[in-house]
Each structure stands twice: as structure tokens, then as C-alpha cells.
C-alpha positions as CSV (number, residue, x, y, z in Angstrom):
1,V,0.0,0.0,0.0
2,I,1.5,3.3,-1.2
3,A,0.2,6.7,0.1
4,G,1.0,10.0,-1.5
5,G,-0.3,13.6,-1.5
6,V,-0.2,16.5,0.9
7,H,-0.5,14.6,4.2
8,P,2.2,12.0,3.6
9,T,4.5,14.9,2.3
10,V,4.1,17.2,5.4
11,E,3.5,14.4,8.0
12,P,5.6,11.4,6.8
13,H,6.2,9.9,10.2
14,H,2.5,10.2,11.2
15,T,1.5,8.5,8.0
16,L,3.9,5.7,8.2
17,E,2.8,5.0,11.8
18,S,-0.2,3.3,10.2
19,P,0.4,-0.5,10.1
20,D,-1.6,-0.6,6.8
21,I,0.8,1.7,4.9
22,D,4.0,0.3,3.4
23,F,5.4,3.3,1.5
24,I,4.8,7.0,1.1
25,V,5.7,9.2,-1.8
26,R,6.6,12.8,-0.9
27,G,6.0,15.6,-3.2
28,E,5.5,15.0,-6.9
29,G,4.9,11.3,-7.4
30,E,5.4,10.3,-11.0
31,L,9.1,9.6,-11.1
32,T,9.3,8.2,-7.6
33,M,6.4,5.9,-8.2
34,A,7.9,4.6,-11.4
35,E,11.3,3.9,-9.7
36,L,9.6,2.2,-6.7
37,L,7.4,-0.1,-8.9
38,K,10.4,-1.0,-10.9
39,A,12.4,-1.9,-7.7
40,L,9.4,-4.0,-6.4
41,E,9.1,-5.8,-9.8
42,E,12.8,-6.7,-9.8
43,K,12.5,-7.7,-6.1
44,N,15.2,-5.1,-5.2
45,N,14.7,-4.3,-1.5
46,D,17.2,-1.5,-1.3
47,F,14.8,1.5,-1.6
48,S,17.3,4.0,0.0
49,K,18.5,5.3,-3.3
50,I,15.0,6.3,-4.5
51,P,14.5,10.1,-3.8
52,G,11.1,11.2,-2.5
53,L,10.3,8.0,-0.7
54,G,9.4,6.9,2.9
55,F,9.2,3.4,4.2
56,K,9.7,1.2,7.3
57,K,12.8,-0.8,8.0
58,E,13.0,-2.9,11.1
59,N,10.1,-0.9,12.6
60,Q,12.0,2.4,11.9
61,V,10.8,5.1,9.5
62,V,13.3,5.8,6.7
63,L,12.9,8.9,4.6
64,T,15.1,9.3,1.5
65,S,16.1,12.8,0.2
66,F,13.5,15.0,-1.4
67,R,13.3,14.6,-5.2
68,D,13.9,17.7,-7.3
69,L,10.7,19.1,-8.9
70,I,10.1,18.3,-12.5
71,P,11.2,21.5,-14.3
72,D,9.1,20.9,-17.5
73,I,5.7,19.3,-16.7
74,N,5.0,19.1,-20.5
75,I,7.0,15.9,-20.5
76,L,4.4,14.1,-18.4
77,P,2.1,11.8,-20.3
78,I,-1.7,12.3,-20.4
79,P,-3.1,10.5,-17.4
80,S,-4.9,7.2,-18.1
81,Y,-8.4,8.6,-17.5
82,E,-9.9,5.6,-19.3
83,L,-9.2,3.5,-16.2
84,F,-11.9,5.5,-14.3
85,N,-15.6,4.8,-14.7
86,I,-16.2,8.4,-15.7
87,K,-20.0,8.1,-15.3
88,K,-19.5,7.9,-11.6
89,Y,-17.7,11.3,-11.2
90,R,-19.1,14.7,-10.5
91,G,-18.0,17.7,-8.5
92,P,-19.7,20.2,-6.1
93,Y,-20.1,22.7,-8.9
94,T,-20.8,20.2,-11.7
95,S,-23.5,21.3,-14.1
96,R,-23.0,18.6,-16.8
97,T,-21.7,15.0,-17.0
98,P,-19.6,13.2,-18.0
99,F,-17.3,15.2,-15.8
100,M,-13.6,15.0,-15.1
101,I,-10.9,17.1,-13.4
102,M,-7.7,18.2,-15.0
103,T,-4.6,20.2,-13.8
104,R,-2.5,22.4,-16.1
105,S,-0.1,23.8,-13.6
106,R,1.9,23.2,-10.4
107,G,3.4,25.4,-7.8
108,C,2.4,28.8,-6.4
109,P,4.5,31.9,-5.7
110,F,2.4,32.9,-2.7
111,L,2.9,32.0,1.0
112,C,-0.7,31.5,2.4
113,T,-0.1,29.7,5.7
114,F,-3.2,27.4,5.4
115,C,-2.2,25.9,2.0
116,G,-0.2,22.8,1.3
117,V,0.5,23.5,-2.4
118,T,4.0,24.9,-1.9
119,K,5.0,21.9,0.2
120,M,3.9,19.6,-2.6
121,F,4.8,21.5,-5.7
122,G,7.1,24.3,-4.7
123,R,6.9,28.1,-5.1
124,R,7.9,28.2,-8.8
125,Y,4.9,28.2,-11.0
126,R,5.1,25.6,-13.8
127,V,2.4,25.5,-16.4
128,Q,1.7,23.4,-19.5
129,T,1.9,25.0,-22.9
130,P,-1.6,25.6,-24.3
131,Q,-0.8,23.1,-27.0
132,R,0.0,20.3,-24.5
133,S,-3.2,21.1,-22.6
134,I,-5.4,21.0,-25.7
135,K,-4.1,17.5,-26.4
136,E,-5.4,16.4,-23.0
137,V,-8.7,18.2,-23.5
138,D,-9.0,16.7,-27.0
139,Y,-8.6,13.2,-25.5
140,L,-11.2,13.8,-22.7
141,V,-13.8,15.2,-25.1
142,N,-13.3,13.1,-28.2
143,D,-12.3,9.8,-26.8
144,L,-14.2,9.7,-23.5
145,G,-17.1,12.0,-24.2
146,V,-16.5,14.5,-21.3
147,K,-18.8,17.5,-21.3
148,E,-17.3,19.4,-18.4
149,I,-13.9,19.8,-16.9
150,G,-13.0,21.1,-13.5
151,F,-9.5,22.7,-13.6
152,K,-8.0,22.0,-10.2
153,D,-4.9,24.3,-10.6
154,S,-4.4,26.4,-7.4
155,E,-4.4,29.5,-9.5
156,F,-5.5,28.9,-13.0
157,T,-5.3,32.6,-14.1
158,L,-1.7,33.3,-12.8
159,D,-0.1,33.4,-16.3
160,Q,-2.7,35.4,-18.2
161,K,-1.0,35.2,-21.6
162,N,-0.9,31.4,-21.4
163,V,-4.6,31.3,-20.4
164,E,-5.6,33.5,-23.3
165,E,-3.7,31.3,-25.8
166,F,-5.3,28.2,-24.2
167,C,-8.8,29.8,-24.5
168,D,-8.1,30.7,-28.2
169,L,-7.4,27.0,-28.9
170,L,-10.6,26.0,-27.0
171,I,-12.6,28.5,-29.0
172,E,-11.1,27.3,-32.3
173,K,-11.9,23.7,-31.4
174,N,-15.5,24.7,-30.6
175,Y,-16.1,21.7,-28.3
176,D,-19.4,21.0,-26.6
177,L,-17.6,21.7,-23.3
178,T,-18.1,23.8,-20.2
179,W,-15.4,24.2,-17.5
180,N,-14.6,25.9,-14.1
181,C,-11.4,26.8,-12.3
182,N,-9.8,28.6,-9.3
183,G,-8.5,32.1,-9.5
184,R,-7.4,35.3,-7.7
185,V,-9.4,38.5,-8.2
186,N,-6.3,40.5,-8.9
187,H,-5.2,38.2,-11.7
188,V,-8.2,38.7,-14.0
189,T,-9.2,41.5,-16.4
190,P,-12.5,42.1,-18.2
191,S,-10.9,41.0,-21.5
192,L,-9.5,37.8,-20.0
193,L,-12.9,37.0,-18.4
194,G,-14.7,37.6,-21.7
195,K,-12.4,35.2,-23.5
196,M,-12.7,32.6,-20.8
197,K,-16.5,32.7,-21.0
198,K,-16.4,32.4,-24.8
199,A,-14.1,29.4,-24.4
200,G,-16.7,27.6,-22.1
201,C,-15.8,28.8,-18.6
202,Y,-18.9,29.4,-16.5
203,S,-17.6,29.5,-12.9
204,I,-14.4,30.7,-11.1
205,T,-13.8,29.9,-7.4
206,Y,-12.0,32.9,-5.8
207,G,-10.2,32.7,-2.5
208,I,-11.7,35.6,-0.5
209,E,-10.4,34.1,2.7
210,S,-11.5,36.9,5.2
211,G,-12.9,40.4,5.4
212,D,-10.6,41.1,8.4
213,Q,-7.2,42.6,7.5
214,K,-5.6,41.3,10.7
215,I,-6.6,37.7,9.7
216,L,-5.3,38.3,6.1
217,D,-2.0,39.5,7.5
218,N,-1.7,36.5,9.9
219,I,-2.4,34.0,7.2
220,K,-0.1,35.8,4.7
């Protein structure tokens, strides 16, 4: 049993205290998982040289060094969405099905104290090219019949030029597709919002956080 995500990344010892968990993957998981599965397949029990890993040895927790972040996330393959029973999925804001989530970017330059994104994906913002993203959308829409996508990027609108180019491609494709995303109010303009709406966006979740300036200062 292999656990990954925010909690194993920030609380590795606590996670591995569970007798039901054999390994944890800290931070970005793709390369670490591939190396771990290869070692298991080859019955190689020396996991100490795989960065980004945690495991138990003689009832002691062993954490290897953190793995460097993937500098170019365009190299990652399109996830195998076909392994999911897509008919079973919807989100709290879903207006249409079949629905699926997608992520175009990783990392965030901000330091909000309540958020685990920088622990997982670092502070440097890395985003797919519009061309790479449209290939994934193309697969979801044309191969799997998806009608709505929830973009789960922490801050979808951070690179406005990239978003505009992505929207241009969506408009050009003219999919039967609606989508939603997360954003910050200071990163949108009327022209960007107009283009996003034309490209199928119907909802943006903004982090207002608080109306109290002292709280906003405290949580950075």
C-alpha cells in the first residue's frame, strides 16, 4: 500500500505509523512511483536510493532525500483517464456530465499559511503549454465524451497570456464543453474573463479568505 499527496508529504512519520501503509511518496509522485514499482518488480529491496520515498525498515521510519521538482511538466504523459468509470464522477459545482478534473499547472509563488500546495509542488509556477493542454482536453472530449472539466490548478489565471492562448485554442476547437477553475481576483481582467467565458468557462472559485485585515496578515 503506497500513500501520496499533501498529508504524507508534510507528515511522513505520522502517515507511516499506520500498520496498513508500506510506503509513502513525498511531493511530486510520477518519477518516484515509477522507480519504486520497478524496484518491487525486480525484487530489489534497497529503496534507500529512490528520492522522495518513505518506508519502514525494522520498525523504523526511513525517509530518503526529497526529489527535485520536474522542471518541465509538459514531458508528463496524459493520465490514463480511461481507467476510471467516468459516469460515476461529478463535483460540487458540476453542471454537466460526464465530468472529469484536469490540472494544467503546479506550484504557487504565494505563501498563504493554510495551504499545502508549496509543500507539494514548490513556489515556482510551472504551467503546461496551451498546445500540451489542448491534447489532453481533446482526449477527454473526443475519446471519453467528457462534457465538463474542473481545472484544479491552485491559481488557473496566474499566467494570463498562457490562459488567453489556451482559450483561443478551445474557441477554435468549438467543443461542446463547459469548465470551471480557481483564480485570484487581482489576476483577471474584463478582456480575459470575456475570452474565458467564450471558451466555455462558467464558474471561477475565488479565495476571498477573510474580510478582516488582521486575519489576512496573519495567514499571509
